[in-house]
C-alpha positions as CSV (number, residue, x, y, z in Angstrom):
1,M,0.0,0.0,0.0
2,P,1.4,3.4,-0.9
3,P,2.2,5.8,2.0
4,T,-0.2,8.5,3.1
5,I,1.6,11.9,3.1
6,E,0.4,14.6,5.6
7,I,0.7,18.2,4.3
8,P,0.2,21.2,6.6
9,I,-2.4,23.0,4.4
10,A,-5.5,21.5,2.7
11,F,-5.4,21.7,-1.1
12,E,-8.7,23.6,-1.1
13,D,-7.2,26.3,1.2
14,V,-4.5,27.3,-1.3
15,G,-6.7,27.8,-4.4
16,S,-6.9,31.6,-4.5
17,P,-5.4,34.6,-2.8
18,I,-7.3,36.3,0.0
19,P,-8.9,39.5,-1.6
20,A,-7.5,42.8,-0.6
21,G,-9.3,44.3,2.4
22,M,-9.4,44.7,6.2
23,Y,-10.1,41.6,8.2
24,K,-10.5,40.5,11.8
25,A,-7.9,37.8,12.5
26,E,-6.0,36.2,15.3
27,V,-2.4,35.0,15.6
28,S,-2.7,31.2,15.4
29,A,1.0,30.2,15.3
30,A,4.6,31.6,15.1
31,S,7.8,30.1,14.0
32,L,11.4,31.2,13.9
33,K,13.1,31.0,10.5
34,T,16.3,32.1,8.9
35,V,16.6,34.3,5.8
36,K,18.1,31.9,3.2
37,N,18.5,34.0,0.1
38,P,22.3,34.5,-0.1
39,E,21.7,37.6,-2.4
40,S,19.7,39.3,0.3
41,K,21.3,41.8,2.7
42,L,19.2,40.0,5.4
43,F,20.9,36.7,4.6
44,G,21.3,34.6,7.8
45,S,19.1,36.9,9.8
46,T,16.3,35.6,12.1
47,M,12.7,36.2,11.2
48,I,9.5,35.3,12.9
49,S,6.8,34.0,10.6
50,W,3.4,34.8,12.2
51,E,0.4,32.8,11.0
52,F,-2.9,34.7,11.2
53,T,-6.3,33.0,10.9
54,I,-9.2,35.1,9.6
55,I,-12.1,35.0,12.1
56,D,-14.2,37.8,10.6
57,P,-17.9,37.0,10.7
58,E,-18.5,39.5,7.9
59,Y,-16.6,37.2,5.5
60,P,-17.9,33.7,6.2
61,D,-16.2,32.4,3.0
62,L,-12.8,33.4,4.4
63,Q,-13.3,32.0,7.9
64,G,-10.3,29.9,8.8
65,R,-8.1,31.0,5.9
66,K,-4.5,31.4,6.9
67,I,-2.1,34.2,5.9
68,Y,1.4,35.0,7.0
69,Y,3.3,38.0,8.2
70,N,7.1,38.2,8.8
71,S,9.0,40.1,11.3
72,N,12.7,40.3,10.4
73,L,15.0,40.9,13.3
74,N,17.9,42.0,11.0
75,D,20.3,40.4,13.5
76,K,22.9,39.5,10.8
77,V,22.8,42.7,8.7
78,M,26.3,44.1,8.2
79,K,27.2,47.8,7.8
80,E,27.7,48.9,4.2
81,D,31.5,49.1,4.7
82,G,31.6,45.6,6.2
83,S,32.9,46.9,9.6
84,G,30.4,45.0,11.7
85,L,26.7,44.5,12.5
86,D,24.5,47.5,11.5
87,M,22.8,48.2,14.8
88,E,20.7,51.0,13.3
89,V,19.0,48.6,11.0
90,Q,18.5,46.2,13.9
91,K,17.0,49.0,16.0
92,T,14.5,49.8,13.3
93,A,13.5,46.1,13.1
94,I,13.0,45.9,16.8
95,Y,11.0,49.1,16.8
96,F,8.6,47.6,14.2
97,L,8.4,44.3,16.2
98,G,7.4,46.4,19.2
99,E,4.7,48.2,17.2
100,F,3.4,44.8,16.0
101,Y,3.2,43.6,19.7
102,K,1.4,46.8,20.7
103,A,-1.1,46.3,17.8
104,L,-1.8,42.9,19.4
105,G,-2.6,44.6,22.7
106,L,0.7,43.4,24.3
107,T,3.4,45.5,26.0
108,P,6.9,44.6,25.0
109,T,9.6,45.5,27.5
110,G,13.3,44.6,28.1
111,K,15.4,42.5,25.8
112,Q,13.4,39.2,25.8
113,F,10.0,38.1,24.7
114,T,8.2,34.9,23.8
115,T,6.1,34.4,20.7
116,E,3.7,32.4,22.8
117,D,2.4,35.7,24.3
118,A,1.0,36.6,20.9
119,I,-0.8,33.3,20.2
120,H,-4.6,33.9,20.1
121,A,-4.1,37.7,20.1
122,K,-6.6,39.4,17.9
123,A,-6.0,42.2,15.4
124,I,-7.3,43.8,12.2
125,I,-5.1,42.9,9.3
126,K,-4.9,44.9,6.1
127,V,-4.4,42.5,3.2
128,T,-3.0,43.6,-0.1
129,G,-2.5,41.8,-3.4
130,N,0.8,41.3,-5.1
131,V,2.4,39.2,-7.8
132,Y,5.2,36.7,-6.9
133,K,6.9,34.7,-9.6
134,G,4.1,35.5,-12.0
135,K,1.3,34.4,-9.6
136,P,-1.1,36.5,-7.6
137,V,-0.5,36.3,-3.8
138,S,-1.9,38.0,-0.7
139,N,0.2,39.9,1.8
140,I,-0.4,41.4,5.2
141,D,0.5,45.1,4.7
142,Q,-0.4,46.3,8.2
143,V,-1.5,44.9,11.6
144,L,-3.8,47.2,13.5
145,P,-5.4,47.0,17.0
146,W,-8.5,44.9,17.4
147,Q,-11.9,46.7,17.2
148,D,-15.3,45.1,18.0
């Protein structure tokens, strides 16, 4: 008997991009990744891939759809002259991560955090359309505080 292969996303959930718009969503998962493109100035940097699940009752056909948002930590970005890590670029990345946490209703402090704090946090996401390698895709352009 041939093996059954488990995939992380159902085939029917990848058929079409999520239309551009504003949606109620919640953070359903987070994972740490490394930027792997050697041509990117971010190569080797850590990023957090945030999975959002749409929970907006105004869009029942989109309920449960997943979309991803990345927070780059820019922890491996070198200065233009190659003299060391570019701390200004890293400060900018940490600023935007802090703003992301605030939009989720969380209060980031100090030098440590856990992605678990953000799981099940609700927000409004602004989704935009784009083209990637000739195919239409959806992107989260902005994460805004939750509103009932």
